[in-house]
C-alpha positions in Angstrom: -42.6 -79.2 52.2 -44.6 -76.2 50.9 -44.3 -72.5 52.0 -47.5 -73.1 53.9 -45.9 -76.0 55.9 -42.8 -73.8 56.5 -45.1 -71.1 57.9 -46.6 -73.4 60.4 -43.2 -74.8 61.4 -42.0 -71.2 62.1 -45.1 -70.6 64.3 -44.3 -73.7 66.3 -40.6 -73.1 66.6 -39.3 -72.1 70.1 -35.6 -72.0 69.4 -33.3 -69.1 68.9 -31.7 -70.0 65.5 -34.6 -70.3 63.0 -32.4 -69.9 60.0 -30.1 -72.8 60.8 -32.8 -75.0 62.3 -35.6 -74.4 59.8 -34.9 -72.0 56.9 -31.6 -73.5 55.7 -32.9 -77.1 55.6 -36.1 -76.0 53.9 -34.0 -74.2 51.2 -32.0 -77.3 50.6 -34.9 -79.7 50.4 -37.5 -77.7 48.4 -36.0 -76.6 45.0 -39.4 -77.1 43.2 -41.1 -74.6 45.5 -38.4 -72.1 44.9 -38.3 -72.7 41.1 -42.1 -72.2 40.8 -41.7 -68.8 42.6 -38.9 -67.7 40.4 -40.8 -68.7 37.2 -43.7 -66.5 38.3 -41.4 -63.5 38.6 -39.9 -64.1 35.2 -43.3 -64.4 33.4 -44.1 -61.6 30.9 -47.3 -60.2 29.6 -48.9 -57.3 27.7 -48.0 -55.6 30.0 -49.3 -57.7 32.9 -48.8 -61.4 32.8 -51.7 -63.7 33.5 -51.6 -66.1 36.5 -54.0 -68.8 37.7 -55.7 -68.9 41.0 -53.3 -71.7 42.2 -50.3 -69.6 41.2 -51.6 -66.6 43.1 -52.2 -68.9 46.2 -48.5 -70.0 45.9 -47.3 -66.4 45.9 -49.6 -65.7 48.9 -48.2 -68.6 50.9 -44.6 -67.5 50.2 -45.5 -63.9 51.2 -47.1 -65.1 54.5 -43.7 -66.7 55.4 -41.8 -63.4 54.7 -44.5 -61.5 56.7 -43.9 -63.8 59.6 -40.2 -63.4 59.5 -40.6 -59.6 59.4 -42.3 -59.6 62.7 -38.8 -59.8 64.3 -38.2 -56.2 63.1 -41.5 -54.7 64.5 -42.6 -53.4 67.8 -46.1 -53.4 69.3 -48.8 -55.9 69.8 -51.3 -55.1 67.1 -51.4 -58.7 66.1 -52.7 -59.6 69.6 -49.5 -61.3 70.7 -46.4 -60.5 72.6 -44.5 -63.1 70.5 -41.6 -61.3 68.7 -41.6 -63.5 65.7 -39.2 -66.2 64.5 -35.6 -65.7 65.7 -33.8 -64.4 62.6 -31.4 -61.6 62.1 -31.7 -59.0 59.4 -28.9 -60.6 57.4 -30.7 -64.0 57.7 -34.0 -62.4 56.6 -32.2 -61.0 53.4 -30.3 -64.2 52.8 -33.5 -66.3 52.8 -35.2 -63.8 50.5 -32.5 -63.9 48.0 -32.2 -67.7 48.1 -35.9 -68.0 47.0 -35.3 -65.7 44.1 -36.2 -62.3 45.5 -34.3 -59.1 44.8 -33.6 -56.6 47.5 -34.3 -53.0 46.5 -33.0 -50.1 48.7 -34.1 -46.6 47.8 -33.4 -43.5 49.8 -36.5 -41.8 48.3 -40.0 -42.5 49.7 -42.4 -44.3 47.4 -45.8 -45.9 48.4 -45.0 -48.7 45.9 -41.7 -49.7 47.6 -42.3 -48.6 51.3 -44.8 -49.3 54.1 -45.0 -46.7 56.9 -43.9 -48.2 60.3 -43.3 -44.9 62.1 -44.0 -41.2 61.4 -42.2 -38.1 62.7 -44.3 -35.0 62.0 -42.7 -32.0 60.4 -43.9 -28.4 61.2 -44.1 -27.5 57.5 -47.2 -29.2 56.3 -45.9 -29.2 52.7 -42.7 -31.1 53.5 -42.6 -34.3 51.4 -41.9 -37.6 53.0 -38.3 -38.5 53.8 -37.1 -41.9 54.9 -35.4 -42.0 58.3 -34.8 -45.7 58.9 -35.3 -49.1 57.2 -36.7 -51.8 59.5 -36.8 -54.5 56.7 -36.1 -54.3 53.0 -38.2 -54.1 49.9 -38.4 -57.4 48.0 -39.1 -57.7 44.3 -39.8 -60.8 42.2 -38.6 -59.5 38.8 -40.8 -56.5 38.0 -43.4 -57.6 40.5 -43.5 -56.2 44.1 -43.3 -59.0 46.5 -43.1 -57.2 49.9 -42.7 -53.5 50.7 -39.9 -52.3 52.9 -40.9 -51.2 56.4 -39.6 -47.7 57.1 -39.9 -44.8 59.5 -40.4 -41.5 57.8 -40.8 -37.8 58.5 -43.3 -35.7 56.6 -45.6 -32.7 56.7 -49.2 -33.2 57.4 -50.4 -32.5 53.9 -48.5 -35.6 52.8 -48.9 -37.9 55.9 -51.2 -36.9 58.7 -50.1 -38.1 62.2 -52.4 -40.7 63.6 -53.6 -41.6 60.1 -50.6 -42.5 58.0 -49.0 -44.4 60.8 -52.1 -45.8 62.6 -54.9 -46.4 60.1 -55.8 -50.0 59.0 -53.2 -51.5 56.7 -55.0 -53.6 54.1 -53.5 -56.6 52.2 -51.5 -57.4 55.4 -52.1 -60.6 57.3 -50.0 -59.9 60.4 -48.4 -56.8 61.8 -47.3 -55.7 65.3 -47.2 -52.0 64.5 -50.8 -51.2 63.5 -54.3 -52.5 62.7 -54.2 -54.8 59.7 -56.5 -56.8 57.4 -56.4 -59.2 54.5 -58.9 -61.5 52.8 -57.7 -64.6 54.7 -58.9 -63.1 58.0 -62.1 -64.8 59.3 -61.7 -68.0 57.3 -60.8 -71.5 58.4 -57.3 -72.9 58.2 -57.6 -74.4 54.8 -59.8 -71.7 53.2 -57.5 -68.9 54.3 -54.7 -70.2 52.2 -56.8 -69.8 49.1 -56.2 -66.1 49.2 -55.0 -64.4 46.1 -51.7 -62.6 46.4 -52.0 -58.9 45.6 -49.9 -58.1 42.5 -48.2 -54.8 41.9 -45.8 -54.2 39.0 -43.3 -51.5 38.0 -43.2 -51.6 34.2 -41.9 -49.1 31.7 -42.1 -46.2 34.2 -45.6 -47.0 35.4 -46.6 -48.3 38.8 -49.5 -50.8 38.5 -51.4 -51.3 41.7 -53.5 -54.4 42.5 -53.6 -55.5 38.9 -56.1 -58.2 39.5 -58.8 -55.8 40.9 -62.0 -55.6 38.9 -62.5 -51.9 39.1 -60.3 -49.4 37.2 -60.4 -46.3 39.4 -59.5 -44.1 36.4 -62.9 -44.8 35.0 -64.9 -44.0 38.2 -66.5 -40.5 38.0 -65.1 -38.0 40.6 -68.5 -37.5 42.1 -69.3 -41.2 42.8 -68.9 -42.7 46.2 -68.7 -46.5 47.0 -70.6 -48.4 49.6 -68.0 -47.3 52.2 -68.7 -43.7 51.5 -65.3 -43.2 49.7 -64.8 -41.0 46.6 -62.6 -42.2 43.7 -59.7 -40.1 45.0 -60.0 -41.7 48.5 -60.2 -45.1 47.0 -57.1 -44.3 45.0 -55.3 -43.2 48.2 -56.2 -46.5 49.8 -55.2 -48.8 47.0 -51.9 -47.0 46.4 -50.8 -46.8 50.0 -52.7 -49.8 51.3 -53.9 -47.5 54.1 -55.1 -44.0 54.5 -52.4 -41.4 54.7 -54.4 -38.1 54.9 -58.1 -39.1 54.6 -59.9 -38.7 58.0 -62.8 -41.1 57.2 -63.3 -44.3 59.2 -60.5 -46.7 58.1 -61.9 -49.9 59.6 -64.1 -52.5 57.7 -63.5 -51.2 54.3 -63.2 -53.3 51.1 -60.5 -51.9 48.8 -59.7 -55.3 47.3 -61.6 -54.9 44.0 -59.9 -51.6 43.1 -56.9 -51.1 40.8 -55.0 -48.1 39.4 -51.9 -47.2 37.5 -49.6 -44.2 38.2 -46.6 -42.9 36.2 -43.4 -42.7 38.1 -41.9 -39.2 38.7 
């Protein structure tokens, strides 16, 4: 039973004990799915390991399962549904993640690599950097590769995170969220085709964050004065690929296509 099949089972499940009824049996009966996932996290490169399309699809399917489980820790109906997500507790979410080979990373310091903005509390001082107020679900890593960012509520000054933008603009590379508008490349395709979506790969290697490593366009080589078809400058495109959403840019955030861009940023 693949991650894709597990995803559909979770969608159809109407009980109140998804871990015991679905997740635990799946873990016991699908060691090959788990072993493949772990092997992809252990793969090395120079510095980025190469992966086939089928391997990126496997990562994407596993990620869709965790995205679905994380709905339980979100509020709202941006996914067009009042369904709260599969019935799992926070401990069960973390247990399943660890059983498939993911590491839980908990940092008290805000980072767009590790964290996704779920809620924003504005601070009067516009220069005040972001500070984490609450974790809603944890950050998950697969070796040095980011698997899923943590969902957090933060406080920040408007120069760092503008209210109504950082917390409400479209979140890209996201298949389903209850908290805000979202989009990924599987949207708009039929059931079979949607699962042939490449997983976005981000890595933390030797003090450098590598964002969307499979993107064709290196933003460091785009001249500052150039704009893309969406009217975005290189800096605005960089903001989008690093955060997966706008955080201060006031331009239209819908119907953009950031999926071809990549960039690398040294850690502080």
